[in-house]
C-alpha positions as CSV (number, residue, x, y, z in Angstrom):
1,M,-17.0,-11.8,-0.4
2,K,-19.0,-9.9,-3.1
3,Q,-17.3,-8.9,-6.2
4,P,-17.1,-5.0,-6.0
5,N,-19.0,-2.9,-8.4
6,I,-16.0,-1.7,-10.4
7,R,-16.4,1.7,-12.0
8,L,-13.9,3.6,-14.2
9,P,-13.8,7.2,-15.5
10,A,-16.2,7.9,-18.3
11,A,-13.2,9.2,-20.3
12,F,-12.3,5.6,-21.1
13,S,-15.6,5.0,-23.0
14,R,-15.3,8.4,-24.8
15,S,-11.8,7.5,-25.9
16,L,-13.0,4.1,-27.2
17,I,-15.9,5.7,-29.1
18,Q,-13.5,8.3,-30.7
19,A,-11.2,5.4,-31.7
20,A,-14.1,3.7,-33.4
21,A,-14.9,6.9,-35.2
22,V,-11.4,6.9,-36.7
23,H,-12.1,3.5,-38.1
24,S,-15.5,4.7,-39.5
25,L,-17.5,2.3,-37.5
26,P,-21.3,2.9,-37.2
27,I,-21.2,4.4,-33.8
28,S,-24.8,5.8,-33.5
29,E,-26.4,2.5,-34.5
30,T,-24.1,0.6,-32.1
31,L,-24.9,2.9,-29.1
32,K,-28.6,2.6,-29.7
33,D,-28.5,-1.1,-29.2
34,L,-26.7,-0.8,-25.8
35,S,-28.5,-0.5,-22.5
36,Y,-26.1,2.0,-21.1
37,D,-26.5,5.7,-22.3
38,F,-23.0,6.6,-23.2
39,L,-24.0,10.0,-24.7
40,K,-25.1,11.4,-21.3
41,L,-21.7,10.8,-19.6
42,T,-19.8,13.9,-18.4
43,D,-16.3,14.5,-17.3
44,S,-17.2,13.7,-13.7
45,S,-19.1,10.5,-14.6
46,T,-18.0,7.0,-14.0
47,I,-18.9,3.9,-15.9
48,E,-19.3,0.3,-14.9
49,L,-16.4,-1.9,-16.1
50,S,-18.9,-4.4,-17.5
51,A,-20.5,-1.7,-19.6
52,L,-17.1,-0.7,-21.0
53,F,-16.6,-4.3,-22.0
54,D,-20.0,-4.4,-23.6
55,L,-19.2,-1.2,-25.6
56,A,-15.9,-2.7,-26.8
57,D,-17.6,-5.9,-27.8
58,A,-20.4,-4.1,-29.7
59,L,-17.9,-1.9,-31.6
60,V,-15.7,-4.8,-32.6
61,A,-18.8,-6.7,-33.7
62,T,-19.4,-4.0,-36.4
63,A,-15.8,-3.8,-37.4
64,P,-13.7,-5.6,-40.1
65,F,-11.4,-6.8,-37.3
66,N,-12.0,-9.2,-34.4
67,T,-9.8,-7.7,-31.7
68,V,-9.5,-4.4,-29.9
69,L,-5.9,-3.9,-31.1
70,P,-6.9,-1.6,-34.0
71,L,-8.8,0.6,-31.6
72,V,-6.0,0.7,-29.1
73,K,-3.6,1.7,-31.9
74,V,-5.5,5.0,-32.4
75,I,-7.1,5.6,-29.0
76,S,-6.6,8.9,-27.3
77,Y,-5.4,9.4,-23.7
78,E,-6.0,13.1,-23.8
79,Q,-8.7,13.1,-21.2
80,I,-6.7,10.9,-18.8
81,D,-3.3,12.3,-19.9
82,E,-1.7,11.4,-16.5
83,I,-1.6,7.8,-17.5
84,M,0.3,8.5,-20.7
85,T,2.6,10.8,-18.9
86,L,3.4,8.1,-16.4
87,M,4.1,5.7,-19.3
88,V,7.0,7.7,-20.5
89,T,8.5,9.7,-17.6
90,G,9.7,7.0,-15.2
91,K,13.3,5.9,-14.8
92,T,12.7,2.7,-16.7
93,M,9.9,0.9,-18.5
94,R,9.5,-1.3,-15.4
95,S,9.1,1.7,-13.0
96,C,6.7,3.4,-15.4
97,L,4.4,0.3,-15.3
98,E,4.8,-0.1,-11.6
99,N,3.7,3.5,-11.0
100,I,0.5,3.0,-13.0
101,I,-0.4,-0.4,-11.5
102,A,0.3,0.9,-8.0
103,L,-2.2,3.7,-8.6
104,I,-5.0,2.1,-10.6
105,G,-4.5,-1.7,-10.1
106,T,-6.6,-2.2,-7.0
107,T,-9.2,0.4,-8.0
108,W,-9.9,0.2,-11.7
109,T,-8.6,-3.3,-12.5
110,P,-8.7,-5.4,-9.3
111,G,-7.5,-8.9,-9.9
112,F,-5.9,-8.1,-13.3
113,T,-2.5,-6.6,-13.6
114,A,0.6,-6.5,-15.8
115,Q,4.2,-6.8,-14.7
116,Y,7.7,-7.1,-16.2
117,H,9.6,-10.3,-15.5
118,S,13.3,-10.7,-16.4
119,T,15.6,-13.7,-17.1
120,Q,19.1,-13.8,-18.5
121,S,17.7,-14.5,-22.0
122,N,14.5,-12.4,-22.1
123,D,12.3,-9.8,-20.5
124,Y,8.6,-10.5,-20.4
125,L,5.6,-8.2,-20.2
126,R,3.1,-10.6,-18.5
127,C,-0.5,-10.2,-17.6
128,H,-1.8,-11.8,-14.4
129,N,-5.4,-12.5,-13.9
130,Q,-7.1,-13.4,-10.6
131,S,-10.4,-11.6,-11.4
132,H,-13.8,-12.8,-12.4
133,L,-13.5,-11.6,-16.0
134,S,-15.0,-13.7,-18.7
135,A,-12.8,-15.3,-21.4
136,R,-13.8,-12.5,-23.8
137,Q,-13.2,-9.7,-21.2
138,L,-9.8,-11.2,-20.3
139,Q,-8.8,-11.3,-23.9
140,F,-9.8,-7.7,-24.5
141,S,-7.8,-6.7,-21.4
142,V,-4.7,-8.5,-22.6
143,E,-5.1,-7.0,-26.0
144,F,-5.4,-3.5,-24.5
145,V,-2.1,-4.0,-22.5
146,F,-0.2,-5.5,-25.5
147,G,-1.6,-2.9,-27.9
148,T,-0.6,0.0,-25.6
149,F,3.0,-1.5,-25.4
150,L,3.1,-1.6,-29.2
151,R,2.4,2.2,-29.2
152,V,4.7,3.2,-26.4
153,G,7.6,0.6,-26.6
154,P,9.1,1.7,-29.9
155,L,9.0,5.4,-28.8
156,L,10.8,4.7,-25.5
157,T,13.4,2.4,-27.0
158,G,13.9,4.0,-30.4
159,H,13.5,0.6,-32.1
160,D,10.7,-1.0,-34.1
161,N,9.8,-4.7,-33.9
162,I,11.0,-5.1,-30.4
163,V,8.5,-7.9,-29.6
164,K,10.2,-11.3,-30.1
165,E,7.2,-13.5,-29.5
166,V,3.6,-13.2,-28.2
167,H,2.0,-15.8,-26.0
168,F,-1.7,-16.2,-25.4
169,T,-3.5,-18.6,-23.0
170,C,-6.5,-18.7,-25.4
171,D,-6.9,-20.9,-28.5
172,T,-5.9,-20.0,-32.1
173,S,-8.8,-17.8,-33.0
174,N,-7.8,-14.5,-34.6
175,A,-4.3,-15.9,-35.3
176,Q,-4.0,-14.1,-38.7
177,E,-5.0,-10.7,-37.2
178,Y,-2.5,-11.1,-34.3
179,E,0.3,-12.1,-36.8
180,A,-0.4,-9.0,-38.9
181,V,-0.4,-6.7,-35.9
182,F,2.6,-8.0,-33.9
183,Q,4.8,-9.1,-36.9
184,C,6.4,-11.9,-34.9
185,P,5.7,-15.6,-33.9
186,I,2.4,-16.0,-32.0
187,F,1.9,-19.0,-29.7
188,F,-1.5,-20.1,-28.2
189,K,-2.6,-22.2,-25.3
190,Q,0.4,-21.0,-23.3
191,P,0.8,-20.8,-19.5
192,F,0.8,-17.0,-19.6
193,N,-0.4,-14.1,-21.6
194,Q,2.9,-12.3,-22.3
195,L,5.1,-10.4,-24.7
196,V,8.7,-11.8,-25.0
197,L,11.1,-8.9,-25.2
198,P,14.9,-8.5,-25.5
199,A,16.8,-9.1,-22.2
200,G,17.5,-5.9,-20.2
201,M,14.8,-3.8,-21.9
202,A,12.6,-3.4,-18.8
203,N,15.4,-2.0,-16.6
204,K,17.2,0.1,-19.3
205,P,17.2,3.8,-18.2
206,L,14.8,6.0,-20.3
207,A,16.0,9.2,-21.9
208,S,12.5,10.6,-21.4
209,H,12.7,10.3,-17.6
210,Y,11.4,13.6,-16.1
211,P,10.9,13.4,-12.3
212,E,9.0,16.6,-12.0
213,L,6.4,15.6,-14.7
214,E,6.3,12.1,-13.2
215,N,5.5,13.4,-9.7
216,D,2.9,15.9,-11.0
217,A,1.2,13.1,-12.9
218,I,1.1,10.8,-9.8
219,T,-0.4,13.6,-7.7
220,A,-3.0,14.5,-10.3
221,L,-4.0,10.9,-10.9
222,K,-4.3,10.2,-7.1
223,K,-6.6,13.2,-6.8
224,K,-8.7,12.1,-9.8
225,I,-9.0,8.6,-8.3
226,S,-10.0,10.0,-4.9
227,I,-12.7,12.2,-6.5
228,L,-14.1,9.4,-8.5
229,A,-14.1,7.0,-5.6
230,K,-16.6,9.2,-3.8
231,S,-19.3,8.1,-6.3
232,E,-18.4,4.4,-5.9
233,G,-19.5,1.7,-3.4
234,I,-18.2,1.6,0.1
235,T,-16.1,-1.5,-0.5
236,T,-14.2,0.3,-3.3
237,Q,-13.8,3.4,-1.1
238,V,-12.3,1.4,1.7
239,T,-9.9,-0.4,-0.6
240,Q,-8.9,2.9,-2.1
241,V,-8.1,4.3,1.3
242,L,-6.1,1.2,2.3
243,R,-4.0,1.6,-0.9
244,Q,-3.3,5.3,-0.4
245,L,-2.3,5.0,3.3
246,D,1.4,5.3,4.0
247,G,3.1,2.0,4.5
248,G,4.0,3.0,8.1
249,E,0.4,3.4,9.2
250,I,-1.7,0.7,10.8
251,L,-4.4,-0.4,8.5
252,N,-7.2,-0.4,11.0
253,I,-10.8,0.7,10.8
254,D,-10.3,3.8,12.9
255,I,-7.9,5.4,10.4
256,V,-9.9,4.3,7.4
257,A,-13.2,5.7,8.9
258,K,-11.4,9.0,9.7
259,T,-10.1,9.3,6.2
260,L,-13.6,8.8,4.8
261,N,-15.0,11.3,7.3
262,L,-17.2,8.6,8.9
263,S,-17.6,7.4,12.4
264,V,-16.4,3.8,12.9
265,R,-20.0,2.8,13.6
266,S,-21.2,4.4,10.3
267,L,-18.5,2.7,8.3
268,Q,-19.3,-0.7,9.9
269,R,-23.0,-0.2,9.1
270,K,-22.3,0.7,5.5
271,L,-20.0,-2.3,5.1
272,K,-22.7,-4.6,6.6
273,E,-25.2,-3.2,4.1
274,A,-22.8,-4.2,1.3
275,G,-22.5,-7.7,2.7
276,V,-18.9,-7.5,3.9
277,T,-16.9,-6.7,7.0
278,F,-13.9,-4.4,7.4
279,S,-11.7,-7.4,8.2
280,A,-12.7,-9.2,5.0
281,V,-12.0,-6.1,2.8
282,R,-8.7,-5.5,4.6
283,V,-7.5,-9.1,4.2
284,E,-8.5,-9.3,0.5
285,F,-6.5,-6.0,0.0
286,L,-3.5,-7.5,1.8
287,I,-3.6,-10.6,-0.3
288,E,-3.6,-8.6,-3.5
289,Q,-0.5,-6.7,-2.1
290,S,1.2,-10.0,-1.3
291,K,1.1,-11.1,-4.9
292,T,3.6,-8.4,-5.8
293,L,5.8,-9.4,-2.8
294,L,5.7,-13.0,-3.9
295,E,7.4,-11.9,-7.2
296,Q,10.5,-11.0,-5.1
297,P,12.4,-14.3,-4.6
298,D,14.5,-12.8,-1.8
299,L,11.4,-12.4,0.4
300,T,10.5,-15.4,2.5
301,M,7.0,-16.3,3.5
302,D,7.7,-15.3,7.1
303,M,9.0,-11.9,5.9
304,I,5.9,-11.3,3.7
305,A,3.5,-12.3,6.5
306,E,5.3,-9.9,8.9
307,R,5.3,-7.1,6.4
308,L,1.6,-7.4,5.9
309,S,0.9,-7.7,9.6
310,F,-0.4,-11.2,9.6
311,S,0.1,-13.0,13.0
312,D,2.3,-15.6,11.4
313,R,3.1,-17.4,8.2
314,A,0.4,-20.0,8.7
315,A,-2.3,-17.3,9.0
316,F,-1.1,-15.6,5.8
317,S,-1.0,-18.9,4.0
318,R,-4.6,-19.8,5.1
319,A,-5.9,-16.4,4.0
320,F,-4.1,-16.5,0.7
321,K,-5.4,-20.0,-0.2
322,R,-8.9,-19.1,0.8
323,I,-9.0,-16.1,-1.5
324,V,-6.7,-17.1,-4.4
325,G,-7.4,-20.8,-4.4
326,V,-3.7,-21.9,-4.2
327,S,-1.1,-21.6,-1.5
328,P,1.4,-18.7,-1.6
329,S,4.2,-21.2,-2.5
330,Q,2.2,-22.6,-5.4
331,Y,1.4,-19.1,-6.6
332,R,5.1,-18.2,-6.5
333,Q,6.0,-21.2,-8.6
334,Q,3.3,-20.4,-11.2
335,T,4.7,-16.9,-11.6
């Protein structure tokens, strides 16, 4: 299946450029050397994910630092304030993150996600990657998640220096910069990209929990995603509809076509032109959903297969291994 042409709101690039300005980086000269015309982007524009990575790479190349962490430290979320609202108004830090990932994970960052994991001794903010990101793009993505936590975590907990350790899967490049930013032990070539946090932090009730603001932000972000999706490829649009459908509805082509205001025949034609079938898009979406279910040890493979409407456990396992490269059981062990 073709990798979808992932597009994000142009507000992300403008926020990144504004952050670069705070650091007095040579923005005009940097933008001239890029193939994408960032200056013509409007509020309704979208930008290819690859172009956003190119922008970040170019800005860092002109900076006295080698990571995006200094940019994330000062980046503004004003133009996508729903995301910041969701970061702080949930019941717990875990639910805040789950709300955001549920809304944007399969649309803006498919294959890359962040989740909290808990043990008796520690909590972990862990990044999972099943995407086709390059090593550089993956590291930027991880730094963005970790840098955002450094901004929000102390505000929500009332404590500074809450990160006990930082684990990276990459080598020891930029070690000094990481140590200066995180102020804790840094470990490289680890199995996961993760922050090690005090036990119980992810599930501790937040004083900032505000259900009305939380629900308003969810509704507003859903609407914004829906509007932006209209300018994206048909594969992304179908995935977006699948994600937004109520769990009780059957995920078939009829309901998806109706939601997109297309006939079934027109939808099939558009998908064929994109080189995919509805069945392939649906199965890949279900496999992405299954990864979250596999994080729940009380759910058996049979239960997950049934919940996702696979004919049986074997069919689910075959589809999972074909798309992810390992069996569901192996994936569960790795996470």
